[in-house]
C-alpha positions as CSV (number, residue, x, y, z in Angstrom):
1,M,-3.8,21.0,-37.7
2,T,-6.0,20.8,-34.7
3,D,-4.0,22.5,-31.5
4,L,-2.7,19.2,-29.8
5,T,-3.7,21.0,-26.0
6,A,-7.4,20.3,-27.3
7,Q,-6.6,16.2,-28.6
8,S,-8.2,14.3,-26.2
9,A,-5.2,12.2,-23.6
10,T,-6.3,9.0,-25.6
11,E,-5.8,10.4,-29.2
12,L,-2.6,12.0,-27.8
13,R,-1.0,8.6,-26.6
14,R,-2.1,7.2,-29.9
15,R,-0.3,9.9,-31.8
16,M,2.7,9.1,-29.9
17,A,3.1,5.5,-30.4
18,K,2.5,6.4,-34.2
19,G,5.3,8.5,-34.2
20,D,3.1,11.6,-36.0
21,V,4.3,14.2,-32.1
22,S,7.0,13.3,-29.9
23,P,6.3,13.3,-26.2
24,A,8.3,16.5,-26.1
25,E,6.6,18.0,-28.9
26,V,2.9,17.7,-26.8
27,L,4.9,18.6,-23.5
28,S,5.8,21.9,-25.2
29,A,2.6,22.2,-26.6
30,F,0.8,22.0,-22.6
31,R,4.0,24.5,-21.3
32,R,3.1,27.4,-24.1
33,R,-0.7,26.9,-23.3
34,I,0.0,27.2,-19.0
35,E,2.5,30.3,-19.3
36,R,-0.6,32.3,-21.2
37,L,-3.5,31.2,-19.7
38,N,-2.2,30.1,-16.1
39,P,-1.3,34.1,-14.6
40,D,-4.7,34.7,-14.6
41,L,-6.1,31.6,-13.6
42,N,-3.6,29.8,-11.3
43,A,-4.8,26.9,-11.4
44,F,-1.3,25.5,-11.0
45,V,0.6,26.4,-8.6
46,E,4.2,25.4,-8.8
47,M,6.0,23.4,-11.9
48,A,8.5,20.8,-12.1
49,W,9.5,21.9,-16.3
50,D,13.5,20.8,-15.8
51,R,12.8,17.2,-15.1
52,A,9.5,16.5,-17.1
53,E,11.4,18.0,-20.2
54,A,14.6,16.1,-19.3
55,E,11.6,12.8,-19.4
56,A,9.9,13.8,-22.2
57,A,12.9,13.9,-24.0
58,R,14.2,10.6,-23.0
59,A,10.2,8.8,-24.0
60,D,10.9,9.8,-27.2
61,A,13.5,7.2,-27.4
62,R,11.1,4.0,-26.5
63,V,9.7,1.9,-29.4
64,A,7.8,-0.8,-28.0
65,D,6.0,-1.7,-25.3
66,L,5.0,1.7,-24.4
67,P,2.9,1.9,-21.2
68,P,-0.1,3.5,-20.1
69,L,0.2,7.0,-20.0
70,F,3.4,7.1,-22.2
71,G,4.2,10.6,-22.7
72,L,1.6,12.5,-21.3
73,P,1.8,15.4,-19.1
74,V,0.0,14.5,-15.6
75,G,-0.8,17.6,-13.1
76,V,-0.8,16.5,-9.5
77,K,-3.0,17.9,-6.6
78,E,-0.7,20.0,-4.6
79,S,-1.7,17.9,-1.2
80,T,-0.5,14.9,-3.1
81,D,3.4,14.5,-2.6
82,V,5.9,15.3,-5.5
83,E,9.2,14.3,-5.1
84,G,11.0,17.9,-4.6
85,L,8.0,19.9,-4.6
86,H,6.5,21.4,-2.0
87,T,2.9,19.4,-0.5
88,T,1.5,22.8,1.9
89,F,-2.4,22.6,1.5
90,G,-2.1,25.7,1.0
91,S,-1.5,26.2,4.3
92,L,1.3,28.3,6.7
93,L,1.8,25.8,9.0
94,Y,3.4,23.8,5.8
95,K,4.9,26.5,3.7
96,D,8.7,25.0,3.8
97,R,7.4,21.3,3.2
98,V,9.3,19.7,0.5
99,A,8.3,15.9,-0.5
100,A,11.5,13.8,-0.3
101,A,9.4,10.9,-2.3
102,D,6.5,10.7,-4.5
103,A,3.5,9.3,-3.2
104,P,2.5,5.9,-4.5
105,P,0.0,7.1,-7.0
106,V,2.3,9.8,-8.2
107,A,5.1,6.5,-8.6
108,A,2.5,5.0,-10.6
109,I,1.9,7.3,-12.9
110,R,5.9,7.6,-13.9
111,R,6.6,4.1,-13.3
112,A,3.1,4.1,-16.6
113,G,4.9,6.6,-18.4
114,G,3.4,9.5,-17.3
115,I,5.3,13.1,-16.9
116,I,4.5,14.6,-14.1
117,I,4.4,18.8,-15.0
118,G,3.6,20.2,-11.8
119,K,0.6,21.1,-8.8
120,T,-2.6,22.5,-9.1
121,N,-3.9,24.5,-6.3
122,V,-6.1,23.7,-3.0
123,P,-8.5,26.0,-1.0
124,E,-6.6,26.3,2.4
125,L,-6.1,22.8,4.5
126,L,-8.3,21.4,1.5
127,Q,-11.7,22.9,2.8
128,G,-13.4,25.7,1.6
129,G,-16.0,27.0,-1.1
130,T,-13.3,27.9,-3.8
131,S,-9.5,26.7,-4.2
132,Q,-7.8,29.6,-2.7
133,N,-5.7,30.0,0.3
134,S,-2.6,32.2,2.2
135,I,0.4,30.7,-0.2
136,Y,-0.8,30.7,-3.5
137,G,-4.4,33.0,-3.6
138,L,-6.8,32.2,-6.1
139,T,-7.6,29.6,-8.4
140,R,-10.3,31.6,-10.9
141,N,-13.1,29.6,-13.0
142,A,-11.7,29.4,-16.3
143,H,-15.5,29.6,-17.4
144,D,-16.4,32.9,-15.1
145,A,-13.9,34.1,-13.0
146,R,-16.6,35.9,-10.7
147,Y,-17.6,32.4,-9.6
148,S,-15.7,29.9,-7.0
149,S,-13.2,27.0,-8.9
150,S,-14.7,24.9,-6.2
151,G,-12.2,22.6,-4.1
152,S,-10.7,20.9,-2.9
153,S,-9.1,20.1,-6.7
154,G,-10.1,23.3,-8.1
155,G,-7.2,24.1,-9.0
156,T,-7.3,20.4,-11.4
157,G,-11.0,21.3,-12.5
158,T,-9.5,24.8,-13.8
159,A,-6.6,23.5,-15.8
160,L,-8.4,20.4,-17.2
161,A,-11.4,22.9,-18.6
162,S,-8.8,25.4,-20.3
163,D,-6.7,22.6,-21.9
164,M,-3.6,23.2,-20.2
165,V,-2.5,19.7,-19.2
166,P,-5.0,16.8,-20.0
167,L,-5.1,14.6,-17.1
168,A,-4.6,15.3,-13.6
169,T,-4.9,13.9,-10.0
170,G,-7.6,14.8,-7.8
171,S,-8.9,13.7,-3.8
172,D,-11.9,13.3,-2.5
173,M,-13.7,13.7,1.0
174,G,-17.3,15.7,1.2
175,G,-17.4,15.9,-2.7
176,S,-13.7,17.0,-3.8
177,I,-13.3,15.5,-7.1
178,R,-16.9,15.6,-7.7
179,G,-17.8,19.0,-7.3
180,P,-15.1,20.5,-9.7
181,S,-15.6,17.8,-12.2
182,A,-19.4,18.8,-12.6
183,A,-18.6,22.6,-11.9
184,H,-15.9,22.8,-14.8
185,G,-18.0,20.1,-17.0
186,I,-15.4,17.6,-16.9
187,A,-15.0,14.0,-15.7
188,G,-13.6,12.5,-12.2
189,L,-14.0,9.0,-10.6
190,R,-14.3,9.1,-6.5
191,P,-13.0,5.4,-6.5
192,T,-13.6,3.0,-3.9
193,P,-10.8,3.4,-0.4
194,G,-8.1,1.4,-1.8
195,L,-8.1,0.9,-5.7
196,I,-5.3,4.2,-5.2
197,A,-3.4,3.5,-2.3
198,Y,-2.9,6.2,0.6
199,P,-1.4,5.2,2.9
200,S,-0.4,8.6,4.3
201,I,-4.0,9.1,5.3
202,P,-4.2,10.1,9.4
203,L,-7.0,7.6,10.4
204,A,-6.0,4.2,7.7
205,F,-9.6,2.9,8.8
206,D,-11.1,5.7,7.8
207,V,-12.5,5.4,3.8
208,S,-13.6,9.2,3.5
209,S,-10.7,10.2,1.8
210,V,-10.0,8.9,-1.5
211,V,-7.1,9.9,-4.6
212,G,-8.3,9.3,-8.0
213,P,-9.0,10.8,-11.5
214,M,-10.2,13.7,-13.3
215,A,-9.0,14.6,-17.2
216,R,-11.7,16.1,-19.6
217,S,-14.0,12.9,-21.1
218,T,-15.0,9.4,-19.0
219,E,-11.9,7.6,-22.0
220,D,-9.5,9.9,-20.5
221,V,-10.5,9.1,-16.7
222,M,-10.4,5.3,-17.6
223,L,-6.6,6.3,-18.9
224,L,-5.0,7.9,-16.4
225,L,-6.8,5.3,-13.7
226,A,-5.2,2.4,-15.6
227,G,-1.5,4.3,-14.6
228,M,-2.5,5.2,-10.9
229,I,-3.8,1.6,-9.7
230,C,-1.3,1.0,-7.4
231,S,-0.8,-0.9,-3.9
232,S,0.3,-0.6,-0.3
233,H,0.6,-3.2,2.2
234,L,-0.1,-0.1,5.1
235,D,-3.5,0.5,3.4
236,P,-5.7,-2.0,4.8
237,F,-8.5,-1.9,2.3
238,D,-5.9,-2.0,-0.7
239,W,-7.1,-4.7,-3.4
240,N,-6.3,-4.6,-7.3
241,P,-9.2,-5.4,-10.3
242,D,-7.8,-6.2,-14.1
243,P,-7.0,-2.9,-15.3
244,A,-6.7,-4.2,-18.5
245,P,-10.3,-2.8,-19.7
246,L,-9.3,0.7,-19.0
247,L,-6.8,0.5,-21.6
248,A,-9.8,-1.4,-24.3
249,P,-12.9,0.8,-23.1
250,Q,-15.7,-0.5,-24.6
251,I,-19.2,1.0,-24.4
252,M,-22.0,-1.2,-23.0
253,D,-25.2,-2.1,-24.7
254,P,-27.0,0.8,-22.9
255,K,-30.6,-1.3,-23.3
256,T,-28.8,-3.6,-20.8
257,L,-29.2,-0.9,-17.8
258,R,-31.3,-0.6,-14.9
259,I,-30.7,2.9,-13.7
260,A,-31.6,4.3,-10.2
261,V,-32.7,7.6,-10.3
262,S,-32.6,10.3,-7.4
263,P,-32.7,14.4,-7.2
264,D,-32.2,14.3,-3.9
265,L,-30.9,11.3,-2.1
266,G,-34.3,11.5,0.1
267,C,-31.7,13.6,2.3
268,V,-30.6,16.3,0.4
269,E,-32.6,19.8,-0.5
270,V,-31.8,20.3,-4.0
271,T,-32.6,23.5,-5.5
272,P,-36.1,23.8,-8.0
273,A,-34.0,25.1,-11.3
274,I,-30.9,22.2,-10.8
275,R,-34.1,19.5,-10.2
276,A,-35.6,20.7,-13.2
277,R,-32.1,20.5,-15.3
278,F,-31.9,17.2,-13.5
279,E,-34.7,15.8,-15.3
280,E,-34.6,17.8,-18.8
281,A,-30.8,15.6,-18.2
282,I,-32.3,12.2,-17.0
283,G,-35.4,12.6,-20.1
284,A,-32.5,12.8,-22.3
285,I,-30.8,9.5,-21.4
286,A,-34.1,7.7,-20.9
287,P,-35.1,6.7,-24.2
288,H,-31.8,5.5,-25.0
289,V,-31.0,3.0,-21.7
290,G,-33.5,-0.4,-20.8
291,H,-35.1,0.9,-17.4
292,V,-35.1,3.9,-15.4
293,E,-36.8,4.2,-12.4
294,W,-37.2,7.1,-10.2
295,A,-35.6,5.2,-6.5
296,T,-33.9,6.9,-3.6
297,P,-32.0,4.3,-1.2
298,D,-32.7,5.0,2.7
299,L,-29.3,6.2,3.6
300,G,-31.0,7.3,6.9
301,D,-29.3,11.1,8.7
302,M,-26.2,10.2,6.9
303,N,-25.5,14.1,6.5
304,R,-25.4,14.4,10.4
305,A,-23.2,11.0,10.6
306,F,-20.6,13.0,7.7
307,Y,-20.3,15.8,9.8
308,I,-19.2,14.0,13.0
309,L,-17.2,11.6,11.5
310,R,-15.4,14.4,9.7
311,T,-14.2,15.8,12.7
312,L,-11.9,12.6,13.8
313,A,-9.1,12.9,11.3
314,Y,-9.4,16.9,11.9
315,L,-9.0,16.3,15.7
316,V,-5.8,14.2,15.2
317,S,-4.1,16.8,12.5
318,Y,-5.0,20.1,13.7
319,G,-6.4,19.3,17.1
320,A,-3.5,20.5,19.0
321,V,-3.2,23.6,16.7
322,H,-6.7,24.2,17.8
323,E,-5.8,24.2,21.2
324,S,-3.1,26.4,20.9
325,E,-2.7,28.7,18.2
326,P,-6.9,28.3,16.6
327,G,-5.8,31.8,14.9
328,R,-3.4,29.2,12.4
329,L,-6.5,27.6,11.4
330,T,-8.8,28.7,8.7
331,A,-12.8,28.7,9.8
332,Q,-13.7,26.0,8.4
333,K,-11.9,24.0,9.9
334,N,-12.5,25.3,13.7
335,V,-15.8,25.1,13.3
336,D,-15.6,21.4,12.6
337,L,-12.9,21.1,15.8
338,R,-15.6,22.6,18.0
339,R,-17.7,20.1,16.9
340,G,-15.0,17.2,17.5
341,F,-14.0,18.7,20.7
342,A,-17.7,18.7,21.9
343,A,-19.1,15.3,20.0
344,S,-19.1,12.5,22.9
345,A,-18.3,8.2,21.9
346,R,-22.1,7.8,22.0
347,M,-22.8,10.3,19.3
348,I,-19.2,8.9,17.2
349,A,-20.9,5.9,17.9
350,E,-24.6,6.3,17.0
351,A,-22.6,8.4,13.3
352,Q,-20.5,5.0,12.8
353,R,-23.7,2.7,13.0
354,T,-25.7,4.9,10.6
355,Q,-22.8,5.0,8.6
356,S,-23.3,0.8,8.3
357,L,-27.0,1.0,8.0
358,A,-26.3,3.2,4.5
359,F,-23.8,1.2,3.4
360,R,-25.7,-2.1,4.0
361,S,-28.8,-0.1,2.3
362,L,-26.5,1.3,-0.3
363,A,-25.2,-2.4,-1.1
364,T,-28.8,-3.9,-1.3
365,F,-30.3,-1.1,-3.5
366,L,-27.8,-1.4,-6.0
367,L,-28.4,-5.3,-6.7
368,G,-31.5,-4.3,-8.2
369,Y,-30.0,-1.6,-10.5
370,D,-27.1,-1.3,-12.1
371,V,-26.3,2.6,-11.0
372,L,-28.0,5.1,-9.0
373,I,-27.8,8.8,-10.8
374,T,-28.3,12.2,-9.0
375,P,-27.3,15.5,-10.1
376,G,-23.6,16.8,-9.7
377,A,-24.4,19.9,-7.4
378,S,-27.2,20.4,-5.2
379,E,-27.1,24.0,-5.8
380,P,-25.9,26.5,-8.3
381,L,-22.0,27.4,-8.0
382,A,-21.7,30.5,-5.5
383,T,-19.2,33.6,-6.2
384,V,-15.9,33.9,-5.0
385,E,-17.1,37.1,-3.2
386,D,-20.5,35.0,-2.0
387,I,-17.6,32.9,-0.5
388,N,-15.2,35.4,1.2
389,R,-18.8,36.4,3.2
390,R,-19.1,33.3,4.0
391,E,-15.9,33.0,5.6
392,A,-16.0,35.8,7.4
393,A,-19.2,35.2,9.2
394,L,-18.0,31.5,9.7
395,A,-15.2,33.2,12.2
396,A,-17.2,35.9,13.7
397,D,-20.1,32.6,14.6
398,N,-16.3,31.1,16.0
399,A,-15.7,33.8,18.1
400,R,-19.1,33.2,20.2
401,F,-18.0,29.7,21.2
402,A,-15.5,28.0,23.0
403,L,-13.0,25.7,21.7
404,D,-14.9,23.0,23.0
405,E,-17.9,24.1,22.2
406,Y,-20.8,23.6,19.5
407,D,-24.2,23.7,19.1
408,F,-25.1,20.5,17.4
409,D,-28.9,21.5,16.0
410,R,-27.2,24.0,13.8
411,M,-24.7,21.1,11.7
412,P,-23.8,22.5,8.2
413,K,-26.1,22.8,5.4
414,A,-25.3,19.1,3.5
415,G,-24.8,19.2,-0.3
416,I,-25.6,15.7,-2.9
417,N,-22.3,14.6,-2.4
418,T,-21.7,14.5,1.5
419,P,-24.5,11.7,1.9
420,I,-22.4,8.8,-0.1
421,T,-18.6,9.8,1.0
422,W,-19.2,7.2,4.0
423,T,-21.0,4.6,2.4
424,A,-17.2,4.1,0.4
425,H,-19.0,3.9,-2.9
426,P,-17.3,4.8,-6.3
427,V,-18.8,7.5,-7.9
428,A,-18.0,8.5,-11.5
429,T,-18.4,12.7,-12.5
430,I,-19.5,13.2,-16.2
431,P,-20.5,16.9,-18.4
432,A,-24.0,17.1,-19.5
433,G,-24.1,20.7,-20.6
434,R,-25.0,23.8,-18.9
435,G,-26.8,24.1,-15.9
436,P,-29.8,26.8,-15.6
437,D,-27.3,29.7,-14.7
438,G,-25.7,29.0,-17.5
439,L,-22.3,27.0,-16.5
440,P,-21.1,23.5,-16.8
441,F,-24.0,21.1,-15.1
442,G,-23.1,17.0,-14.2
443,L,-23.9,14.3,-13.0
444,Q,-23.0,11.6,-10.7
445,V,-23.0,8.7,-11.5
446,I,-22.6,6.0,-8.0
447,G,-21.4,2.3,-8.8
448,R,-21.5,-1.0,-6.7
449,Y,-18.9,-1.2,-4.4
450,R,-15.4,-1.7,-5.5
451,D,-17.2,-2.2,-9.1
452,D,-15.3,0.9,-10.2
453,I,-14.5,-0.3,-13.7
454,R,-17.6,-1.3,-14.7
455,L,-19.3,2.1,-13.4
456,L,-16.7,4.1,-15.5
457,R,-18.0,1.5,-18.5
458,I,-21.3,3.2,-17.2
459,A,-20.2,6.1,-17.4
460,L,-18.8,6.2,-20.3
461,T,-22.2,5.0,-21.9
462,L,-24.4,7.2,-20.5
463,E,-21.4,10.1,-21.4
464,A,-21.6,9.2,-25.4
465,I,-25.5,9.1,-24.7
466,L,-25.7,12.7,-23.4
467,G,-22.6,13.9,-25.7
468,G,-24.5,13.1,-29.1
469,Q,-27.9,15.3,-28.1
470,P,-27.9,18.9,-28.6
471,G,-27.1,20.9,-25.8
472,F,-25.6,17.7,-23.2
473,G,-22.1,17.4,-24.3
474,R,-19.0,19.4,-22.7
475,V,-19.2,23.4,-22.4
476,L,-15.9,24.9,-23.2
477,P,-15.1,28.4,-22.0
478,A,-14.2,31.3,-24.1
479,L,-11.1,31.8,-23.1
480,E,-9.0,32.7,-26.7
481,A,-10.4,36.5,-26.1
482,A,-9.4,36.4,-23.4
483,A,-5.6,34.9,-23.4
C-alpha cells in the first residue's frame, strides 16, 4: 500500500470518510516522517503532538456530516497565532511570546476538522532570502540543502515538499507564498485580501499582507481554502464567497480559456534561462487551451511604489526599535526603515497613486482574459552561502547611512512577485517541472479581483494539462537515500 504520507489530502480525507484508515493512523504516519526528516530539514520548529493526538482520537468517533478538513494534519506558519504555541517571527524581540488564542484562520481550520500539528519556520522578522533566524536556525531546501528554502513561508514549503504534512498555511507580502511554492514544486494561493480574515495586520487598510493555503496540488489548496475562509468585523476587506465549489473541484473546459502570458510584467528583469523555460511551459499549455496571447498590463513604476509602501507597516511595528536599538533588527529591516524615515509624504502619495492606477489597469486588462500567467520566479534560486553574503553586505551598507537616510536612486531589485502584491489581485502558483538549474519551476497564475475560486479552477485545469506531459509535473525531492 502507498505510504499514507505520499497520498494527497483529498485522498486521505476520502479514505478516512470511508473508514479505510483512521485520523489517528494518518497522524501517526506523518509524525513518524517528521521525526525522521525534520532533524535535518528543520521545517517544523514547534510541535503540538499531545493536543493533535487527542483531537485525532476524538475524530475517530465521527461517522456523519464530516467537515471539510476531517482528520487532516495541518501545519501553521510560525507567524500565525496558535493557542499555546510561540509566535516569535524568528526574532529574539518576541522569543517569549506565546499565543493566548488561535488566529481566525487557525480557528477556522479547527472548526473544519483540521488537526494542527505544529508551526513551520520563517526568516527573521519574516524578511530574508531564506528561512533562517536567531531562534530556530535554518530550514533546508528539501531538493538540495545548498539552496534557499525561500521565504517567508519557507518552512511550510519544505514541510510540504518533503511530505511531512499534507496541508499547511503561509502568508504573503512580497511573494512569501508564491516564492516558496514555486521553489518547492508545490501549489499555493495568495488570496484576495479579506477572503481569509487578518484582523491583526498593523494597518487595517493595507492590502499587501494576506494569509493563505499551501499544499502539494491545487486540488488540496482548494480543500484547505474551504476550511480557512473566515470573517472578522475587524477586517475592512472582509468578503465571503460560497465555498461549495472548492469541495467539488471541477476542471474547466480548457478550450474556453483566454490566457494572457507575460514573461516579465513589463517591469521586472528576468534571466534568459528562466524566460526560455517559461516559453517551454507555455508551449506545453498552448495547444490545449482556447487562446494564448503574449500581452502585458501597464503597471507603471509599481516596483518603486512597492518598496515605498512596504515601509509603512514596518514603521508602525519596528520604527521605535530602529531608532533606539537598530542592532536588534535584521539588516533588511533596517534598510526598509531607513527608506521609510526618509520618504516624504509626497513620495508616499505618489506611490499610492501608482498603486491605484496599477489596480485599475490590471482589473481592466483581465476583462479580456481569464488569467495572466508569468514565471514563478525571475531568477534562479540562490544558495544559502550567497544569501549570507548579501546579508553581510546589507549590514555594511547600513553602517554608511544615518537611521533616517536613504538613497532613492538605489531601490532594491524587484522580483516577479513584487508588482502584483499591491494590486490586491489573487495569485495561484502551480508546479511546472524543473527549471534550468534542475530545481523545481513554477508558474504564477493571476486572476481577477475577488475571483479566487474561479482562479483555482483554472489553475487546477492548467496543472492537469502540465501534469499530463513529461517533464512538467510535480518534482519530488530525493529524500529517501538521505533519510
